[in-house]
C-alpha positions as CSV (number, residue, x, y, z in Angstrom):
1,M,93.2,102.5,87.0
2,A,94.0,104.3,89.9
3,S,92.7,108.1,90.1
4,K,95.1,110.9,91.0
5,R,94.2,113.8,93.7
6,H,96.2,115.9,96.2
7,L,96.1,113.9,99.0
8,T,95.8,115.5,102.2
9,D,95.7,114.7,105.7
10,R,91.6,115.8,105.8
11,A,91.1,113.8,102.8
12,L,92.8,110.5,104.4
13,K,90.3,110.9,107.1
14,A,87.2,111.4,105.0
15,L,88.1,108.5,102.5
16,M,85.1,105.9,102.4
17,P,85.7,102.1,102.6
18,A,85.9,100.3,99.6
19,K,82.9,97.8,98.5
20,P,83.1,94.6,100.3
21,G,85.9,91.7,99.2
22,E,87.7,94.6,96.9
23,R,90.0,97.4,97.4
24,Y,90.9,100.9,95.4
25,E,93.7,103.0,94.9
26,L,94.3,106.6,95.1
27,R,97.3,108.4,93.2
28,D,99.0,111.5,95.0
29,S,99.4,114.6,92.2
30,I,102.3,115.9,93.9
31,V,104.8,113.0,94.3
32,A,104.8,110.5,91.1
33,G,103.8,106.9,91.8
34,F,102.9,107.6,95.4
35,G,99.7,107.0,96.6
36,V,96.9,104.8,98.9
37,R,95.2,101.8,99.0
38,V,92.1,101.3,100.5
39,N,90.4,98.3,101.4
40,D,86.7,97.2,102.7
41,E,88.0,97.4,106.6
42,R,86.0,100.0,108.4
43,D,86.8,102.3,111.1
44,P,84.2,101.6,114.3
45,S,84.8,104.6,116.1
46,R,84.0,106.6,112.5
47,P,81.1,105.1,111.1
48,G,81.5,104.7,107.0
49,K,84.8,105.9,107.3
50,A,87.7,103.5,105.8
51,G,89.7,101.7,108.9
52,H,92.9,100.4,106.4
53,V,94.5,102.9,104.4
54,S,98.0,102.1,103.5
55,F,100.7,104.0,101.3
56,I,102.1,102.8,98.0
57,L,104.9,103.3,95.7
58,Y,104.6,102.7,92.8
59,T,107.8,103.1,90.9
60,R,110.6,101.0,89.4
61,F,113.2,99.4,91.9
62,P,116.8,98.0,91.4
63,G,117.0,94.9,89.8
64,S,113.6,94.6,88.4
65,S,112.5,96.1,84.6
66,A,109.4,96.2,85.3
67,P,107.4,99.0,87.7
68,T,106.0,97.6,91.0
69,R,103.8,98.7,93.7
70,R,105.6,98.3,97.6
71,A,103.3,99.0,100.7
72,L,105.2,101.8,102.7
73,G,103.0,101.9,105.6
74,R,99.8,102.2,107.3
75,Y,97.6,105.1,108.2
76,P,98.0,106.9,110.5
77,A,100.9,105.2,112.2
78,L,102.7,106.3,109.5
79,T,102.1,110.3,108.5
80,L,101.4,112.0,105.1
81,E,104.3,113.8,105.1
82,Q,106.6,111.0,106.6
83,A,105.5,108.9,103.2
84,R,106.2,111.6,101.2
85,I,109.7,112.1,102.0
86,P,111.9,110.5,99.8
87,N,114.5,108.4,101.2
């Protein structure tokens, strides 16, 4: 189960990498179904910080009876503000 927290740019930059061979998710407390997935990759320019953070959306998409998770893009190429804007 993913934990909920208020996602900010500062919080995303401070995320720690997951344990080797694992990944974890954090859900946003503002937008329902929105969050980030963090894997075990490390950022070489910032020791101890996560190197791969992807925005995800967990919702029911057209043509599906069950909710599914889809990746929206990778941080920082896609900003938090861009990822939160509904399309």
